PyMOL Python script that loads the backbone (N, CA, C, O; Angstrom):
from pymol import cmd

cmd.read_pdbstr("""\
ATOM      1  N   MET A   1      19.410  40.503  -5.099  1.00  0.00           N
ATOM      2  CA  MET A   1      19.451  41.128  -6.228  1.00  0.00           C
ATOM      3  C   MET A   1      20.763  41.257  -5.809  1.00  0.00           C
ATOM      4  O   MET A   1      21.314  41.305  -6.908  1.00  0.00           O
ATOM      5  N   ASN A   2      21.791  41.362  -4.865  1.00  0.00           N
ATOM      6  CA  ASN A   2      23.242  41.861  -4.751  1.00  0.00           C
ATOM      7  C   ASN A   2      24.090  40.745  -5.823  1.00  0.00           C
ATOM      8  O   ASN A   2      24.951  41.090  -6.634  1.00  0.00           O
ATOM      9  N   ASN A   3      23.570  39.241  -5.575  1.00  0.00           N
ATOM     10  CA  ASN A   3      24.000  38.158  -6.727  1.00  0.00           C
ATOM     11  C   ASN A   3      24.210  38.846  -8.109  1.00  0.00           C
ATOM     12  O   ASN A   3      25.265  39.269  -8.580  1.00  0.00           O
ATOM     13  N   LEU A   4      22.880  38.860  -8.681  1.00  0.00           N
ATOM     14  CA  LEU A   4      22.649  39.687  -9.647  1.00  0.00           C
ATOM     15  C   LEU A   4      23.606  40.931 -10.027  1.00  0.00           C
ATOM     16  O   LEU A   4      24.443  40.863 -10.927  1.00  0.00           O
ATOM     17  N   PHE A   5      23.428  41.839  -9.397  1.00  0.00           N
ATOM     18  CA  PHE A   5      24.569  43.243 -10.044  1.00  0.00           C
ATOM     19  C   PHE A   5      25.875  42.472  -9.671  1.00  0.00           C
ATOM     20  O   PHE A   5      26.716  42.860 -10.481  1.00  0.00           O
ATOM     21  N   LYS A   6      26.510  41.447  -8.717  1.00  0.00           N
ATOM     22  CA  LYS A   6      27.785  40.788  -8.680  1.00  0.00           C
ATOM     23  C   LYS A   6      28.246  40.456 -10.317  1.00  0.00           C
ATOM     24  O   LYS A   6      29.119  40.830 -11.100  1.00  0.00           O
ATOM     25  N   ALA A   7      26.784  39.269 -10.304  1.00  0.00           N
ATOM     26  CA  ALA A   7      27.185  38.606 -11.917  1.00  0.00           C
ATOM     27  C   ALA A   7      27.052  40.184 -12.702  1.00  0.00           C
ATOM     28  O   ALA A   7      27.288  40.941 -11.760  1.00  0.00           O
ATOM     29  N   LEU A   8      26.941  40.571 -13.242  1.00  0.00           N
ATOM     30  CA  LEU A   8      26.690  41.518 -14.237  1.00  0.00           C
ATOM     31  C   LEU A   8      27.520  42.550 -14.062  1.00  0.00           C
ATOM     32  O   LEU A   8      27.561  43.364 -14.984  1.00  0.00           O
ATOM     33  N   SER A   9      28.395  42.791 -12.845  1.00  0.00           N
ATOM     34  CA  SER A   9      29.450  43.676 -13.134  1.00  0.00           C
ATOM     35  C   SER A   9      30.710  43.155 -13.943  1.00  0.00           C
ATOM     36  O   SER A   9      31.582  43.988 -14.192  1.00  0.00           O
ATOM     37  N   ASP A  10      30.848  42.097 -14.293  1.00  0.00           N
ATOM     38  CA  ASP A  10      32.246  41.729 -14.985  1.00  0.00           C
ATOM     39  C   ASP A  10      31.688  41.360 -16.427  1.00  0.00           C
ATOM     40  O   ASP A  10      30.697  40.714 -16.767  1.00  0.00           O
ATOM     41  N   PRO A  11      32.731  42.038 -17.185  1.00  0.00           N
ATOM     42  CA  PRO A  11      32.820  42.216 -18.853  1.00  0.00           C
ATOM     43  C   PRO A  11      32.334  40.540 -19.197  1.00  0.00           C
ATOM     44  O   PRO A  11      31.234  40.120 -19.555  1.00  0.00           O
ATOM     45  N   ASN A  12      33.283  39.994 -19.002  1.00  0.00           N
ATOM     46  CA  ASN A  12      33.079  38.767 -19.405  1.00  0.00           C
ATOM     47  C   ASN A  12      31.895  37.564 -19.457  1.00  0.00           C
ATOM     48  O   ASN A  12      31.518  36.655 -20.196  1.00  0.00           O
ATOM     49  N   ARG A  13      31.511  38.304 -17.917  1.00  0.00           N
ATOM     50  CA  ARG A  13      30.100  37.477 -17.907  1.00  0.00           C
ATOM     51  C   ARG A  13      28.826  37.886 -18.639  1.00  0.00           C
ATOM     52  O   ARG A  13      27.815  37.214 -18.843  1.00  0.00           O
ATOM     53  N   ARG A  14      29.074  38.998 -18.947  1.00  0.00           N
ATOM     54  CA  ARG A  14      27.874  40.122 -19.532  1.00  0.00           C
ATOM     55  C   ARG A  14      28.099  39.176 -21.104  1.00  0.00           C
ATOM     56  O   ARG A  14      27.110  38.758 -21.706  1.00  0.00           O
ATOM     57  N   GLN A  15      29.482  38.942 -21.605  1.00  0.00           N
ATOM     58  CA  GLN A  15      29.613  38.714 -22.802  1.00  0.00           C
ATOM     59  C   GLN A  15      29.193  36.824 -22.947  1.00  0.00           C
ATOM     60  O   GLN A  15      28.753  36.205 -23.916  1.00  0.00           O
ATOM     61  N   ILE A  16      29.469  36.457 -21.886  1.00  0.00           N
ATOM     62  CA  ILE A  16      29.061  35.064 -21.823  1.00  0.00           C
ATOM     63  C   ILE A  16      27.029  35.100 -22.273  1.00  0.00           C
ATOM     64  O   ILE A  16      26.422  34.598 -23.219  1.00  0.00           O
ATOM     65  N   LEU A  17      26.565  35.889 -21.140  1.00  0.00           N
ATOM     66  CA  LEU A  17      24.849  36.148 -21.753  1.00  0.00           C
ATOM     67  C   LEU A  17      24.604  36.553 -23.055  1.00  0.00           C
ATOM     68  O   LEU A  17      23.693  36.064 -23.723  1.00  0.00           O
ATOM     69  N   GLU A  18      25.647  37.748 -23.619  1.00  0.00           N
ATOM     70  CA  GLU A  18      24.946  37.489 -24.777  1.00  0.00           C
ATOM     71  C   GLU A  18      25.658  36.556 -25.969  1.00  0.00           C
ATOM     72  O   GLU A  18      25.338  36.844 -27.122  1.00  0.00           O
ATOM     73  N   LEU A  19      26.441  35.646 -25.804  1.00  0.00           N
ATOM     74  CA  LEU A  19      26.625  34.502 -26.237  1.00  0.00           C
ATOM     75  C   LEU A  19      25.226  33.605 -26.195  1.00  0.00           C
ATOM     76  O   LEU A  19      24.537  33.271 -27.159  1.00  0.00           O
ATOM     77  N   LEU A  20      25.012  33.311 -24.761  1.00  0.00           N
ATOM     78  CA  LEU A  20      23.762  32.092 -24.761  1.00  0.00           C
ATOM     79  C   LEU A  20      22.630  33.103 -25.306  1.00  0.00           C
ATOM     80  O   LEU A  20      21.511  32.623 -25.483  1.00  0.00           O
ATOM     81  N   LYS A  21      22.809  34.270 -25.544  1.00  0.00           N
ATOM     82  CA  LYS A  21      21.080  34.269 -26.274  1.00  0.00           C
ATOM     83  C   LYS A  21      21.130  33.712 -27.324  1.00  0.00           C
ATOM     84  O   LYS A  21      20.010  33.548 -27.806  1.00  0.00           O
ATOM     85  N   THR A  22      22.129  33.245 -28.057  1.00  0.00           N
ATOM     86  CA  THR A  22      21.645  33.041 -29.627  1.00  0.00           C
ATOM     87  C   THR A  22      21.796  31.375 -29.275  1.00  0.00           C
ATOM     88  O   THR A  22      21.458  30.594 -30.164  1.00  0.00           O
ATOM     89  N   LYS A  23      22.240  30.898 -28.143  1.00  0.00           N
ATOM     90  CA  LYS A  23      22.037  29.328 -27.948  1.00  0.00           C
ATOM     91  C   LYS A  23      22.533  28.762 -26.971  1.00  0.00           C
ATOM     92  O   LYS A  23      23.607  29.132 -26.496  1.00  0.00           O
ATOM     93  N   ASP A  24      21.753  27.639 -26.437  1.00  0.00           N
ATOM     94  CA  ASP A  24      22.767  27.098 -25.558  1.00  0.00           C
ATOM     95  C   ASP A  24      24.035  26.631 -25.988  1.00  0.00           C
ATOM     96  O   ASP A  24      24.293  26.433 -27.175  1.00  0.00           O
ATOM     97  N   MET A  25      25.046  26.400 -24.811  1.00  0.00           N
ATOM     98  CA  MET A  25      26.489  26.354 -25.467  1.00  0.00           C
ATOM     99  C   MET A  25      26.924  25.456 -24.095  1.00  0.00           C
ATOM    100  O   MET A  25      26.507  25.693 -22.961  1.00  0.00           O
ATOM    101  N   SER A  26      27.707  24.548 -24.404  1.00  0.00           N
ATOM    102  CA  SER A  26      28.590  23.828 -23.294  1.00  0.00           C
ATOM    103  C   SER A  26      30.032  24.283 -23.094  1.00  0.00           C
ATOM    104  O   SER A  26      30.515  24.534 -24.199  1.00  0.00           O
ATOM    105  N   VAL A  27      30.965  24.500 -22.035  1.00  0.00           N
ATOM    106  CA  VAL A  27      32.046  25.153 -21.401  1.00  0.00           C
ATOM    107  C   VAL A  27      32.825  24.740 -22.731  1.00  0.00           C
ATOM    108  O   VAL A  27      32.987  25.773 -23.381  1.00  0.00           O
ATOM    109  N   LYS A  28      33.244  23.896 -23.241  1.00  0.00           N
ATOM    110  CA  LYS A  28      34.406  23.719 -24.021  1.00  0.00           C
ATOM    111  C   LYS A  28      33.784  25.092 -25.175  1.00  0.00           C
ATOM    112  O   LYS A  28      34.505  26.078 -25.327  1.00  0.00           O
ATOM    113  N   GLU A  29      32.306  24.993 -25.975  1.00  0.00           N
ATOM    114  CA  GLU A  29      32.061  25.947 -26.772  1.00  0.00           C
ATOM    115  C   GLU A  29      32.261  26.844 -26.757  1.00  0.00           C
ATOM    116  O   GLU A  29      32.593  27.391 -27.808  1.00  0.00           O
ATOM    117  N   LEU A  30      32.161  27.802 -25.160  1.00  0.00           N
ATOM    118  CA  LEU A  30      31.867  29.176 -24.678  1.00  0.00           C
ATOM    119  C   LEU A  30      33.652  29.226 -24.707  1.00  0.00           C
ATOM    120  O   LEU A  30      34.158  30.197 -25.271  1.00  0.00           O
ATOM    121  N   GLN A  31      34.197  28.598 -24.343  1.00  0.00           N
ATOM    122  CA  GLN A  31      35.844  28.571 -24.612  1.00  0.00           C
ATOM    123  C   GLN A  31      36.459  29.534 -25.668  1.00  0.00           C
ATOM    124  O   GLN A  31      37.299  30.432 -25.605  1.00  0.00           O
ATOM    125  N   THR A  32      35.656  28.953 -26.732  1.00  0.00           N
ATOM    126  CA  THR A  32      36.581  29.155 -28.047  1.00  0.00           C
ATOM    127  C   THR A  32      36.186  31.114 -28.065  1.00  0.00           C
ATOM    128  O   THR A  32      36.759  31.812 -28.901  1.00  0.00           O
ATOM    129  N   TYR A  33      35.447  31.583 -27.320  1.00  0.00           N
ATOM    130  CA  TYR A  33      35.197  33.083 -27.773  1.00  0.00           C
ATOM    131  C   TYR A  33      36.367  33.797 -26.521  1.00  0.00           C
ATOM    132  O   TYR A  33      36.622  35.001 -26.548  1.00  0.00           O
ATOM    133  N   PHE A  34      36.880  33.024 -25.660  1.00  0.00           N
ATOM    134  CA  PHE A  34      37.639  33.468 -24.268  1.00  0.00           C
ATOM    135  C   PHE A  34      38.993  33.177 -24.549  1.00  0.00           C
ATOM    136  O   PHE A  34      39.586  32.223 -25.051  1.00  0.00           O
ATOM    137  N   SER A  35      39.314  34.283 -24.075  1.00  0.00           N
ATOM    138  CA  SER A  35      41.261  33.996 -23.866  1.00  0.00           C
ATOM    139  C   SER A  35      41.468  33.646 -22.337  1.00  0.00           C
ATOM    140  O   SER A  35      42.524  33.934 -21.773  1.00  0.00           O
ATOM    141  N   VAL A  36      40.283  32.931 -21.598  1.00  0.00           N
ATOM    142  CA  VAL A  36      40.876  32.605 -20.134  1.00  0.00           C
ATOM    143  C   VAL A  36      41.155  31.282 -19.951  1.00  0.00           C
ATOM    144  O   VAL A  36      41.428  30.818 -21.058  1.00  0.00           O
ATOM    145  N   THR A  37      41.232  30.336 -18.997  1.00  0.00           N
ATOM    146  CA  THR A  37      41.185  29.191 -18.740  1.00  0.00           C
ATOM    147  C   THR A  37      39.841  28.268 -18.596  1.00  0.00           C
ATOM    148  O   THR A  37      38.895  28.980 -18.259  1.00  0.00           O
ATOM    149  N   GLN A  38      39.535  27.110 -18.728  1.00  0.00           N
ATOM    150  CA  GLN A  38      38.604  26.301 -18.670  1.00  0.00           C
ATOM    151  C   GLN A  38      38.056  26.762 -17.513  1.00  0.00           C
ATOM    152  O   GLN A  38      36.943  27.287 -17.531  1.00  0.00           O
ATOM    153  N   GLU A  39      38.940  26.590 -16.095  1.00  0.00           N
ATOM    154  CA  GLU A  39      38.658  26.736 -14.902  1.00  0.00           C
ATOM    155  C   GLU A  39      37.733  28.406 -14.333  1.00  0.00           C
ATOM    156  O   GLU A  39      36.872  28.713 -13.509  1.00  0.00           O
ATOM    157  N   ALA A  40      38.743  29.232 -15.580  1.00  0.00           N
ATOM    158  CA  ALA A  40      38.172  30.674 -14.850  1.00  0.00           C
ATOM    159  C   ALA A  40      36.723  31.077 -15.701  1.00  0.00           C
ATOM    160  O   ALA A  40      35.972  32.036 -15.518  1.00  0.00           O
ATOM    161  N   LEU A  41      36.642  30.009 -16.656  1.00  0.00           N
ATOM    162  CA  LEU A  41      35.080  30.438 -17.380  1.00  0.00           C
ATOM    163  C   LEU A  41      34.167  29.799 -16.744  1.00  0.00           C
ATOM    164  O   LEU A  41      33.015  30.233 -16.756  1.00  0.00           O
ATOM    165  N   SER A  42      34.464  28.761 -16.131  1.00  0.00           N
ATOM    166  CA  SER A  42      33.344  27.685 -15.222  1.00  0.00           C
ATOM    167  C   SER A  42      33.032  28.502 -13.827  1.00  0.00           C
ATOM    168  O   SER A  42      32.023  28.393 -13.131  1.00  0.00           O
ATOM    169  N   HIS A  43      34.270  29.423 -13.588  1.00  0.00           N
ATOM    170  CA  HIS A  43      34.125  29.996 -12.002  1.00  0.00           C
ATOM    171  C   HIS A  43      32.845  31.702 -12.582  1.00  0.00           C
ATOM    172  O   HIS A  43      32.194  32.278 -11.711  1.00  0.00           O
ATOM    173  N   HIS A  44      32.789  32.099 -13.898  1.00  0.00           N
ATOM    174  CA  HIS A  44      32.304  33.189 -14.308  1.00  0.00           C
ATOM    175  C   HIS A  44      30.743  32.440 -14.341  1.00  0.00           C
ATOM    176  O   HIS A  44      29.757  32.840 -13.721  1.00  0.00           O
ATOM    177  N   LEU A  45      30.813  31.250 -15.236  1.00  0.00           N
ATOM    178  CA  LEU A  45      29.512  30.643 -15.039  1.00  0.00           C
ATOM    179  C   LEU A  45      28.604  30.260 -13.609  1.00  0.00           C
ATOM    180  O   LEU A  45      27.417  30.486 -13.373  1.00  0.00           O
ATOM    181  N   SER A  46      29.332  29.795 -13.020  1.00  0.00           N
ATOM    182  CA  SER A  46      28.879  29.625 -11.136  1.00  0.00           C
ATOM    183  C   SER A  46      28.232  30.605 -10.569  1.00  0.00           C
ATOM    184  O   SER A  46      27.259  30.552  -9.817  1.00  0.00           O
ATOM    185  N   VAL A  47      29.112  31.964 -11.166  1.00  0.00           N
ATOM    186  CA  VAL A  47      28.596  33.243 -10.875  1.00  0.00           C
ATOM    187  C   VAL A  47      27.445  33.818 -11.249  1.00  0.00           C
ATOM    188  O   VAL A  47      26.724  34.583 -10.608  1.00  0.00           O
ATOM    189  N   LEU A  48      27.328  33.400 -12.320  1.00  0.00           N
ATOM    190  CA  LEU A  48      26.059  33.506 -13.280  1.00  0.00           C
ATOM    191  C   LEU A  48      24.541  32.490 -12.792  1.00  0.00           C
ATOM    192  O   LEU A  48      23.363  32.842 -12.726  1.00  0.00           O
ATOM    193  N   LYS A  49      25.106  31.315 -12.547  1.00  0.00           N
ATOM    194  CA  LYS A  49      24.344  30.327 -12.158  1.00  0.00           C
ATOM    195  C   LYS A  49      23.699  30.888 -10.866  1.00  0.00           C
ATOM    196  O   LYS A  49      22.506  31.191 -10.843  1.00  0.00           O
ATOM    197  N   LYS A  50      24.548  31.027  -9.742  1.00  0.00           N
ATOM    198  CA  LYS A  50      24.016  31.413  -8.320  1.00  0.00           C
ATOM    199  C   LYS A  50      23.173  32.810  -8.177  1.00  0.00           C
ATOM    200  O   LYS A  50      22.237  33.049  -7.414  1.00  0.00           O
ATOM    201  N   ALA A  51      23.776  33.628  -9.116  1.00  0.00           N
ATOM    202  CA  ALA A  51      22.386  35.011  -9.570  1.00  0.00           C
ATOM    203  C   ALA A  51      21.351  34.249 -10.620  1.00  0.00           C
ATOM    204  O   ALA A  51      20.641  35.060 -11.215  1.00  0.00           O
ATOM    205  N   ASP A  52      21.138  33.004 -10.937  1.00  0.00           N
ATOM    206  CA  ASP A  52      19.677  32.491 -11.169  1.00  0.00           C
ATOM    207  C   ASP A  52      19.969  33.065 -13.137  1.00  0.00           C
ATOM    208  O   ASP A  52      19.138  32.774 -13.998  1.00  0.00           O
ATOM    209  N   LEU A  53      20.957  33.674 -13.382  1.00  0.00           N
ATOM    210  CA  LEU A  53      21.131  34.525 -14.740  1.00  0.00           C
ATOM    211  C   LEU A  53      20.863  33.288 -15.899  1.00  0.00           C
ATOM    212  O   LEU A  53      20.405  33.405 -17.035  1.00  0.00           O
ATOM    213  N   VAL A  54      21.312  32.095 -15.197  1.00  0.00           N
ATOM    214  CA  VAL A  54      22.083  31.012 -16.388  1.00  0.00           C
ATOM    215  C   VAL A  54      21.462  29.637 -15.899  1.00  0.00           C
ATOM    216  O   VAL A  54      21.356  29.544 -14.676  1.00  0.00           O
ATOM    217  N   SER A  55      21.043  28.579 -16.635  1.00  0.00           N
ATOM    218  CA  SER A  55      20.963  27.185 -15.896  1.00  0.00           C
ATOM    219  C   SER A  55      21.558  26.146 -16.892  1.00  0.00           C
ATOM    220  O   SER A  55      21.518  26.281 -18.115  1.00  0.00           O
ATOM    221  N   ASP A  56      22.189  24.953 -16.144  1.00  0.00           N
ATOM    222  CA  ASP A  56      22.444  24.001 -17.054  1.00  0.00           C
ATOM    223  C   ASP A  56      21.637  22.823 -16.923  1.00  0.00           C
ATOM    224  O   ASP A  56      20.694  22.511 -16.196  1.00  0.00           O
ATOM    225  N   GLU A  57      22.249  22.291 -17.789  1.00  0.00           N
ATOM    226  CA  GLU A  57      21.875  20.639 -17.949  1.00  0.00           C
ATOM    227  C   GLU A  57      22.449  19.698 -18.469  1.00  0.00           C
ATOM    228  O   GLU A  57      22.588  19.925 -19.671  1.00  0.00           O
ATOM    229  N   ARG A  58      22.885  18.685 -18.153  1.00  0.00           N
ATOM    230  CA  ARG A  58      23.908  17.867 -18.513  1.00  0.00           C
ATOM    231  C   ARG A  58      23.087  16.362 -19.603  1.00  0.00           C
ATOM    232  O   ARG A  58      22.190  15.528 -19.479  1.00  0.00           O
ATOM    233  N   LYS A  59      24.156  16.802 -20.652  1.00  0.00           N
ATOM    234  CA  LYS A  59      23.602  15.873 -21.819  1.00  0.00           C
ATOM    235  C   LYS A  59      24.638  15.339 -22.543  1.00  0.00           C
ATOM    236  O   LYS A  59      25.268  16.027 -23.347  1.00  0.00           O
ATOM    237  N   GLY A  60      24.991  13.636 -22.244  1.00  0.00           N
ATOM    238  CA  GLY A  60      25.857  13.032 -22.129  1.00  0.00           C
ATOM    239  C   GLY A  60      27.167  13.229 -21.183  1.00  0.00           C
ATOM    240  O   GLY A  60      27.209  12.926 -19.991  1.00  0.00           O
ATOM    241  N   GLN A  61      27.951  13.648 -21.744  1.00  0.00           N
ATOM    242  CA  GLN A  61      29.403  14.005 -20.738  1.00  0.00           C
ATOM    243  C   GLN A  61      29.461  15.495 -20.634  1.00  0.00           C
ATOM    244  O   GLN A  61      30.195  15.976 -19.771  1.00  0.00           O
ATOM    245  N   PHE A  62      28.629  16.438 -21.578  1.00  0.00           N
ATOM    246  CA  PHE A  62      28.685  17.747 -21.644  1.00  0.00           C
ATOM    247  C   PHE A  62      27.897  18.307 -20.255  1.00  0.00           C
ATOM    248  O   PHE A  62      27.456  17.666 -19.301  1.00  0.00           O
ATOM    249  N   VAL A  63      27.898  19.099 -20.404  1.00  0.00           N
ATOM    250  CA  VAL A  63      27.165  20.239 -19.759  1.00  0.00           C
ATOM    251  C   VAL A  63      26.899  21.352 -20.564  1.00  0.00           C
ATOM    252  O   VAL A  63      27.888  21.787 -21.154  1.00  0.00           O
ATOM    253  N   PHE A  64      25.453  22.149 -20.822  1.00  0.00           N
ATOM    254  CA  PHE A  64      25.040  22.703 -21.676  1.00  0.00           C
ATOM    255  C   PHE A  64      24.599  23.748 -20.715  1.00  0.00           C
ATOM    256  O   PHE A  64      24.047  23.366 -19.683  1.00  0.00           O
ATOM    257  N   TYR A  65      24.858  25.648 -21.029  1.00  0.00           N
ATOM    258  CA  TYR A  65      24.019  26.245 -20.337  1.00  0.00           C
ATOM    259  C   TYR A  65      23.413  26.873 -21.235  1.00  0.00           C
ATOM    260  O   TYR A  65      23.748  26.924 -22.418  1.00  0.00           O
ATOM    261  N   SER A  66      22.122  27.593 -20.541  1.00  0.00           N
ATOM    262  CA  SER A  66      21.149  28.395 -21.286  1.00  0.00           C
ATOM    263  C   SER A  66      21.201  29.368 -20.052  1.00  0.00           C
ATOM    264  O   SER A  66      21.680  29.185 -18.933  1.00  0.00           O
ATOM    265  N   LEU A  67      20.448  30.651 -20.689  1.00  0.00           N
ATOM    266  CA  LEU A  67      20.034  31.739 -20.535  1.00  0.00           C
ATOM    267  C   LEU A  67      18.647  31.872 -19.761  1.00  0.00           C
ATOM    268  O   LEU A  67      17.592  31.628 -20.347  1.00  0.00           O
ATOM    269  N   ASN A  68      18.684  32.292 -18.346  1.00  0.00           N
ATOM    270  CA  ASN A  68      17.258  32.629 -18.045  1.00  0.00           C
ATOM    271  C   ASN A  68      16.630  33.212 -17.602  1.00  0.00           C
ATOM    272  O   ASN A  68      16.608  33.342 -16.378  1.00  0.00           O
ATOM    273  N   THR A  69      15.704  33.927 -18.547  1.00  0.00           N
ATOM    274  CA  THR A  69      15.099  35.023 -19.346  1.00  0.00           C
ATOM    275  C   THR A  69      14.306  35.343 -18.136  1.00  0.00           C
ATOM    276  O   THR A  69      14.405  36.515 -17.772  1.00  0.00           O
ATOM    277  N   SER A  70      13.799  34.833 -17.668  1.00  0.00           N
ATOM    278  CA  SER A  70      12.391  35.271 -16.757  1.00  0.00           C
ATOM    279  C   SER A  70      13.393  35.425 -15.172  1.00  0.00           C
ATOM    280  O   SER A  70      12.814  35.269 -14.097  1.00  0.00           O
ATOM    281  N   VAL A  71      14.697  35.695 -15.215  1.00  0.00           N
ATOM    282  CA  VAL A  71      15.248  36.889 -14.238  1.00  0.00           C
ATOM    283  C   VAL A  71      15.007  37.884 -14.904  1.00  0.00           C
ATOM    284  O   VAL A  71      14.184  38.598 -14.331  1.00  0.00           O
ATOM    285  N   PHE A  72      15.450  38.398 -16.164  1.00  0.00           N
ATOM    286  CA  PHE A  72      15.265  39.444 -16.721  1.00  0.00           C
ATOM    287  C   PHE A  72      14.171  39.926 -16.502  1.00  0.00           C
ATOM    288  O   PHE A  72      14.038  41.014 -15.940  1.00  0.00           O
ATOM    289  N   GLU A  73      13.257  39.245 -16.881  1.00  0.00           N
ATOM    290  CA  GLU A  73      11.916  39.977 -16.558  1.00  0.00           C
ATOM    291  C   GLU A  73      11.324  40.452 -15.326  1.00  0.00           C
ATOM    292  O   GLU A  73      10.494  41.360 -15.321  1.00  0.00           O
ATOM    293  N   GLU A  74      11.732  39.858 -14.272  1.00  0.00           N
ATOM    294  CA  GLU A  74      11.714  39.854 -12.650  1.00  0.00           C
ATOM    295  C   GLU A  74      12.013  41.772 -12.672  1.00  0.00           C
ATOM    296  O   GLU A  74      11.297  42.766 -12.545  1.00  0.00           O
ATOM    297  N   VAL A  75      13.741  41.456 -12.953  1.00  0.00           N
ATOM    298  CA  VAL A  75      14.281  42.842 -12.806  1.00  0.00           C
ATOM    299  C   VAL A  75      13.755  44.004 -13.591  1.00  0.00           C
ATOM    300  O   VAL A  75      13.642  45.141 -13.133  1.00  0.00           O
ATOM    301  N   MET A  76      13.567  43.781 -14.325  1.00  0.00           N
ATOM    302  CA  MET A  76      12.867  44.912 -15.413  1.00  0.00           C
ATOM    303  C   MET A  76      11.559  45.158 -14.855  1.00  0.00           C
ATOM    304  O   MET A  76      11.324  46.364 -14.788  1.00  0.00           O
ATOM    305  N   ASN A  77      10.630  44.421 -14.432  1.00  0.00           N
ATOM    306  CA  ASN A  77       9.434  44.960 -13.377  1.00  0.00           C
ATOM    307  C   ASN A  77       9.560  45.509 -12.254  1.00  0.00           C
ATOM    308  O   ASN A  77       8.810  46.249 -11.618  1.00  0.00           O
ATOM    309  N   TYR A  78      11.074  44.885 -11.949  1.00  0.00           N
ATOM    310  CA  TYR A  78      11.138  45.941 -10.729  1.00  0.00           C
ATOM    311  C   TYR A  78      11.922  47.265 -10.679  1.00  0.00           C
ATOM    312  O   TYR A  78      11.822  48.174  -9.855  1.00  0.00           O
ATOM    313  N   PHE A  79      13.020  47.120 -12.147  1.00  0.00           N
ATOM    314  CA  PHE A  79      13.056  48.630 -12.085  1.00  0.00           C
ATOM    315  C   PHE A  79      12.040  49.438 -12.589  1.00  0.00           C
ATOM    316  O   PHE A  79      12.046  50.622 -12.252  1.00  0.00           O
ATOM    317  N   LEU A  80      10.951  48.924 -13.515  1.00  0.00           N
ATOM    318  CA  LEU A  80       9.870  49.533 -13.834  1.00  0.00           C
ATOM    319  C   LEU A  80       8.945  50.148 -12.546  1.00  0.00           C
ATOM    320  O   LEU A  80       8.518  51.295 -12.410  1.00  0.00           O
ATOM    321  N   SER A  81       8.812  49.148 -11.784  1.00  0.00           N
ATOM    322  CA  SER A  81       8.073  49.809 -10.683  1.00  0.00           C
ATOM    323  C   SER A  81       8.783  50.870  -9.861  1.00  0.00           C
ATOM    324  O   SER A  81       8.093  51.543  -9.095  1.00  0.00           O
ATOM    325  N   LEU A  82       9.983  51.073  -9.932  1.00  0.00           N
ATOM    326  CA  LEU A  82      10.706  52.248  -9.018  1.00  0.00           C
ATOM    327  C   LEU A  82      10.210  53.406  -9.753  1.00  0.00           C
ATOM    328  O   LEU A  82       9.774  54.435  -9.236  1.00  0.00           O
ATOM    329  N   TYR A  83      10.315  53.146 -11.062  1.00  0.00           N
ATOM    330  CA  TYR A  83      10.524  54.148 -11.989  1.00  0.00           C
ATOM    331  C   TYR A  83       9.144  54.998 -12.251  1.00  0.00           C
ATOM    332  O   TYR A  83       9.102  56.187 -12.568  1.00  0.00           O
ATOM    333  N   HIS A  84       7.523  53.731 -11.956  1.00  0.00           N
ATOM    334  CA  HIS A  84       6.744  54.684 -12.029  1.00  0.00           C
ATOM    335  C   HIS A  84       6.091  55.227 -10.605  1.00  0.00           C
ATOM    336  O   HIS A  84       5.244  56.114 -10.495  1.00  0.00           O
ATOM    337  N   LYS A  85       6.846  54.289  -9.310  1.00  0.00           N
ATOM    338  CA  LYS A  85       6.806  55.418  -8.142  1.00  0.00           C
ATOM    339  C   LYS A  85       7.057  56.698  -8.218  1.00  0.00           C
ATOM    340  O   LYS A  85       6.279  57.574  -7.839  1.00  0.00           O
ATOM    341  N   ARG A  86       8.327  56.911  -8.787  1.00  0.00           N
ATOM    342  CA  ARG A  86       8.550  57.639  -8.530  1.00  0.00           C
ATOM    343  C   ARG A  86       8.079  59.214  -9.290  1.00  0.00           C
ATOM    344  O   ARG A  86       8.079  60.391  -8.927  1.00  0.00           O
ATOM    345  N   ASN A  87       7.581  58.224 -10.910  1.00  0.00           N
ATOM    346  CA  ASN A  87       6.651  59.374 -11.677  1.00  0.00           C
ATOM    347  C   ASN A  87       5.117  59.562 -11.141  1.00  0.00           C
ATOM    348  O   ASN A  87       4.334  60.384 -11.618  1.00  0.00           O
ATOM    349  N   ASP A  88       4.793  58.587  -9.977  1.00  0.00           N
ATOM    350  CA  ASP A  88       3.634  58.887  -9.656  1.00  0.00           C
ATOM    351  C   ASP A  88       3.549  60.219  -8.673  1.00  0.00           C
ATOM    352  O   ASP A  88       2.502  60.565  -8.125  1.00  0.00           O
ATOM    353  N   LYS A  89       4.463  60.719  -8.573  1.00  0.00           N
ATOM    354  CA  LYS A  89       4.219  61.717  -7.157  1.00  0.00           C
ATOM    355  C   LYS A  89       4.369  62.848  -7.331  1.00  0.00           C
ATOM    356  O   LYS A  89       4.222  63.641  -6.401  1.00  0.00           O
TER     357      LYS A  89
END
""", "prot")
cmd.dss("prot")
cmd.show_as("cartoon", "prot")
cmd.util.cbc("prot")
cmd.orient("prot")
C-alpha cells in the first residue's frame, strides 16, 4: 500500500493516470502532455508500474501503458471496509 500512496503523491503521476483513463498511450504520446524529459516520464511510469497502477505492453518498437483499474477497486474496498468498521461501533 505504501507504493500506492507514494505513486499517487506526485501531481505528474496523477495526471498520467488521468490521461490513461481515456486510452492506452506510449511514452512518446504521453510526453506531448508534459514538459519533462523522456527519462523523467519513464521514471514516473516505473513508479506507477511498481504500485501496480499501470501495466505495459510492447507493440512493435513501442511500449504502451494502460490503467490497471483492479487496483483502484481493491483500494476503494479497503477504505470502505475501514469506513464500515468505524460506523459499526
